[in-house]
C-alpha positions in Angstrom: 0.0 0.0 0.0 2.8 2.3 0.9 4.6 1.4 -2.3 1.5 2.5 -4.4 1.3 5.8 -2.5 5.0 6.5 -3.1 4.5 5.7 -6.9 1.5 8.0 -7.1 3.2 10.9 -5.3 6.2 10.5 -7.6 3.9 10.6 -10.6 2.1 13.7 -9.4 5.4 15.4 -8.6 6.7 14.7 -12.2 3.4 16.2 -13.6 3.7 19.3 -11.5 7.3 19.7 -12.5 6.4 19.4 -16.2 3.5 21.8 -15.8 5.7 24.4 -14.2 8.4 23.9 -16.8 6.0 24.2 -19.7 4.2 27.1 -18.0 7.5 28.9 -17.5 8.4 28.4 -21.1 5.1 29.6 -22.3 5.4 32.7 -20.2 8.9 33.4 -21.5 7.7 32.9 -25.1 4.8 35.3 -24.7 7.0 37.8 -23.0 9.5 37.6 -25.8 6.8 38.0 -28.4 5.5 41.1 -26.6 8.9 42.7 -26.5 9.4 42.0 -30.2 6.0 43.5 -31.0 6.9 46.7 -29.0 10.2 47.0 -30.8 8.6 46.6 -34.2 6.0 49.2 -33.4 8.6 51.7 -32.2 10.8 51.4 -35.4 9.8 53.8 -38.3 8.4 52.0 -41.4 10.7 52.6 -44.3 8.5 54.2 -46.9 10.5 54.9 -50.0 8.9 58.3 -50.6 9.3 59.4 -47.0 12.9 58.2 -46.9 13.7 60.0 -50.1 12.2 63.2 -48.7 14.4 62.9 -45.6 17.5 62.3 -47.7 16.7 65.1 -50.0 15.9 67.6 -47.3 19.2 66.9 -45.6 21.1 67.2 -48.9 19.2 70.2 -50.3 21.4 73.0 -48.9 24.6 71.6 -50.4 23.1 70.6 -53.7 21.4 74.0 -54.1 24.5 76.0 -53.4 26.4 73.9 -55.9 23.8 74.4 -58.6 23.4 78.1 -57.8 27.2 78.6 -57.8 26.4 81.4 -55.2 26.3 81.1 -51.5 24.0 83.0 -49.1 21.1 82.8 -51.6 18.0 83.6 -49.5 14.7 81.8 -49.8 11.4 83.6 -50.5 9.5 85.7 -53.1 11.2 88.9 -54.1 9.7 91.7 -56.3 11.9 93.3 -58.9 11.5 95.5 -62.0 12.9 98.5 -63.8 14.6 98.9 -67.1 12.9 97.7 -70.3 16.4 97.2 -71.7 16.7 94.3 -69.3 13.7 92.4 -70.8 15.9 89.8 -72.7 17.7 89.1 -69.4 14.5 88.6 -67.5 13.3 86.3 -70.3 16.4 84.2 -71.1 18.7 84.5 -68.0 16.4 84.8 -65.0 14.5 81.7 -66.0 17.7 79.7 -65.7 18.4 81.2 -62.2 14.9 80.1 -61.2 15.7 76.5 -62.2 19.1 76.5 -60.5 18.0 78.3 -57.3 14.3 77.5 -56.8 14.4 78.9 -53.3 14.8 82.4 -54.8 11.5 83.3 -56.5 11.5 86.4 -58.6 8.3 88.3 -59.4 8.4 91.1 -62.0 6.3 94.1 -60.9 5.4 97.0 -63.2 4.5 100.5 -61.9 0.8 101.0 -61.3 0.5 104.2 -63.4 3.8 105.2 -65.0 5.6 103.3 -67.7 8.3 100.8 -66.7 11.9 102.0 -66.9 15.0 102.5 -65.0 13.8 105.7 -63.3 10.4 104.2 -62.2 12.1 101.0 -61.0 14.5 103.0 -58.8 11.6 105.0 -57.4 9.7 101.8 -56.7 12.8 100.5 -54.9 13.0 103.7 -52.8 9.2 103.3 -52.0 9.9 99.7 -50.8 7.8 98.2 -53.6 10.7 96.3 -54.9 13.5 94.2 -53.3 16.0 95.4 -56.0 15.8 97.0 -59.4 17.3 96.7 -62.8 18.7 99.8 -64.5 20.4 100.9 -67.7 21.9 104.0 -66.1 23.7 105.0 -62.9 21.9 106.2 -59.8 21.3 109.9 -59.6 22.3 111.9 -56.6 18.7 113.0 -55.9 17.6 109.4 -55.9 20.2 108.5 -53.3 19.0 111.4 -51.2 15.4 110.2 -51.3 16.6 106.7 -50.2 18.5 108.2 -47.3 15.4 110.0 -46.2 13.8 106.5 -46.0 16.7 105.2 -43.8 18.9 103.5 -46.4 21.2 104.2 -49.3 21.4 102.8 -52.8 24.2 100.8 -54.4 24.7 100.0 -58.1 26.5 96.8 -59.3 27.5 96.7 -63.0 26.7 93.2 -64.5 26.8 93.8 -68.3 27.8 96.1 -71.1 25.3 97.5 -73.6 25.7 99.8 -76.6 23.3 102.4 -78.1 22.7 101.6 -81.8 21.3 104.0 -84.4 18.6 102.6 -86.6 17.7 104.0 -90.0 15.7 103.0 -93.0 17.3 100.1 -94.8 17.3 102.1 -98.1 19.2 105.1 -96.7 22.6 105.3 -98.3 24.9 106.8 -95.7 28.3 105.5 -94.4 27.5 106.4 -90.7 27.3 109.2 -88.2 29.5 110.8 -85.6 28.3 111.3 -82.1 28.3 115.1 -82.8 26.1 114.6 -85.8 23.6 112.5 -83.9 23.4 115.2 -81.3 22.8 117.9 -84.0 20.0 115.7 -85.5 18.2 115.3 -82.2 18.6 118.9 -81.1 17.3 120.2 -84.5 20.5 121.6 -85.9 20.7 119.1 -88.7 17.3 118.4 -90.5 18.2 116.9 -93.9 20.3 113.8 -94.7 22.1 115.9 -97.3 23.9 117.7 -94.5 25.6 114.5 -93.4 26.6 113.1 -96.9 23.2 111.5 -97.5 20.4 112.1 -100.0 18.3 115.2 -100.1 15.7 113.9 -97.7 14.2 115.4 -94.5 15.3 113.7 -91.3 12.5 112.3 -89.0 14.1 111.6 -85.6 12.1 109.3 -83.3 12.5 109.0 -79.5 10.6 107.9 -76.5 9.9 110.5 -73.8 12.5 111.4 -71.2 10.2 109.8 -68.6 10.3 106.5 -70.5 13.4 105.1 -69.0 17.2 104.8 -68.6 18.0 104.6 -72.3 16.5 108.0 -73.1 18.1 109.5 -69.9 21.5 108.1 -70.9 21.1 109.4 -74.5 20.1 113.0 -73.3 23.0 113.1 -70.8 25.8 111.5 -72.8 24.9 112.2 -76.4 22.9 115.4 -76.2 25.1 116.7 -73.3 21.8 117.5 -71.5 20.4 119.7 -74.3 16.7 119.4 -75.1 15.2 117.5 -78.0 14.5 119.7 -81.1 11.0 120.6 -82.2 11.5 118.2 -85.2 11.6 115.1 -83.0 8.6 112.8 -83.0 7.7 110.9 -79.8 6.6 107.3 -79.7 5.7 104.9 -76.9 7.9 101.8 -77.5 11.0 100.7 -79.4 8.8 98.3 -81.4 6.6 101.1 -82.6 9.7 103.3 -83.5 11.4 100.6 -85.5 8.2 100.1 -87.5 8.0 103.8 -88.3 11.7 103.9 -89.3 11.1 100.9 -91.6 8.2 102.8 -93.3 9.9 106.3 -93.2 12.8 106.8 -95.8 14.2 109.6 -93.6 13.5 108.0 -90.2 16.1 107.5 -87.4 15.9 106.0 -83.9 18.3 105.0 -81.1 17.9 102.1 -78.7 19.8 99.3 -76.9 21.9 97.5 -79.5 20.4 94.0 -79.0 17.0 95.6 -79.9 18.4 97.1 -83.1 21.3 95.2 -84.6 19.6 91.9 -85.4 16.5 93.5 -86.9 15.5 92.7 -90.5 13.3 95.7 -91.3 15.9 98.4 -90.6 19.7 98.7 -90.5 22.0 100.0 -87.9 24.7 102.6 -88.7 28.4 102.7 -87.9 29.1 105.5 -85.3 32.4 107.3 -84.5 33.8 110.0 -82.4 35.2 111.5 -85.6 34.1 111.0 -89.2 37.1 109.1 -90.3 36.8 106.4 -87.5 33.3 105.0 -87.8 32.8 101.7 -85.8 29.9 99.4 -86.7 27.7 98.0 -83.8 27.6 94.8 -85.7 30.2 92.2 -86.7 31.5 92.6 -90.2 30.7 91.8 -92.9 27.3 93.5 -92.7 24.4 91.1 -93.4 21.8 93.0 -95.6 18.1 92.8 -94.8 17.6 90.7 -97.9 19.4 87.8 -96.2 17.4 88.2 -93.0 16.0 86.3 -91.1 18.0 83.2 -92.2 21.0 85.3 -91.2 21.1 88.1 -88.7 23.7 90.7 -87.8 25.5 90.0 -84.5 26.7 92.5 -81.9 30.3 93.8 -82.2 31.0 92.7 -78.7 34.7 93.4 -78.9 34.2 97.0 -79.9 31.7 97.5 -77.1 34.0 95.9 -74.5 37.1 97.9 -75.6 35.2 101.2 -75.8 36.0 101.7 -79.5 32.3 101.9 -80.2 31.6 105.4 -78.8 28.1 105.0 -77.2 28.3 102.3 -74.6 27.1 101.9 -71.1 26.8 99.5 -68.2 23.7 97.7 -67.0 23.3 97.9 -63.3 21.6 96.1 -60.5 20.3 98.6 -58.0 19.9 97.4 -54.4 19.2 98.8 -51.0 22.0 99.1 -48.4 19.8 98.3 -45.3 21.3 95.0 -44.0 17.9 93.3 -44.6 16.9 90.3 -46.6 16.2 92.5 -49.7 19.8 93.5 -49.7 20.9 89.9 -49.4 18.6 88.9 -52.3 19.9 91.7 -54.5 23.5 90.9 -53.8 23.0 87.2 -54.4 21.2 87.9 -57.7 24.0 90.2 -58.8 26.6 87.6 -57.7 24.9 84.9 -59.8 24.8 87.2 -62.9 28.5 87.7 -62.5 29.3 84.0 -62.4 30.7 82.4 -65.6 27.3 80.8 -66.2 25.4 84.1 -65.6 27.8 86.0 -67.9 27.5 83.4 -70.6 23.7 83.6 -70.5 23.9 87.5 -70.6 26.0 87.2 -73.7 23.5 84.8 -75.3 20.7 87.3 -74.4 22.5 89.8 -76.7 24.6 91.9 -74.3 28.3 92.0 -73.7 29.8 90.2 -70.7 31.5 92.5 -68.2 33.9 89.9 -67.0 
């Protein structure tokens, strides 16, 4: 009897031991599974799009600076405007900047009432309507005084070279003009082409108004020596309109930025000199006659513009505020980009002469 009891007790002990052992193993396995689930839930799920965004966001500053070729490029939307001469740059150069430096968003703003131009652009800059302005002339003293009354000064940065070309009717037979003769034509002293070795034909000078922009202001100051236009001068609104009138007027004459004149098919640009024996063409020789245009077009005489041999040249300027604010930073960064090899090459392709 006692032997049976001992056998039963031993059997029950073995069962209890096995139960505890399996129970312990089950507990440990459940605990391990719970720990594994917690670790899995706390680890981010690798989503390709999210992961790419994280990588790109950490790499963006370095890659942007490299593509921009300019450091300290601010982010944001910046209003700019000014000279109509800059239109090819806004179209063909600034678009590349927007692709290379997408954090700098440029928005062209025209004046509400007055016509766009260098002067109106500088005034809008002084009135804090623009972050920076584009100009085809230097800052005037009175403009800087107005800016200082607003608590800042103005700075000009030259970024390109431009020439003033003289457009005449394509049938006009004349070798060219001196700067002095151009002055006398626009001040009313010379009124017939016969007076400058041309045919017996009345001269019809066209110009935009003095308020139109930097090109007219530059012409009045540097060619007319600040004299007034003559009574024989006809006023037009735009260069496009003027070139059409010259094309239809045998005695017509007009002046404008060289990239707007030299490649045209309906008119021709004249050689210009400081003296009659040293006339320099604004185009590369040999001259391409209008009959071969538009399959061939005259190209700018960049070497003569850069060397100063062509007598009517000027710089294109970026005008910015000296106020230690983000507008100044944006203007400086934009100017620095235009002065990079890439920016200068694009300026050249837009029809102007690189300054460096």
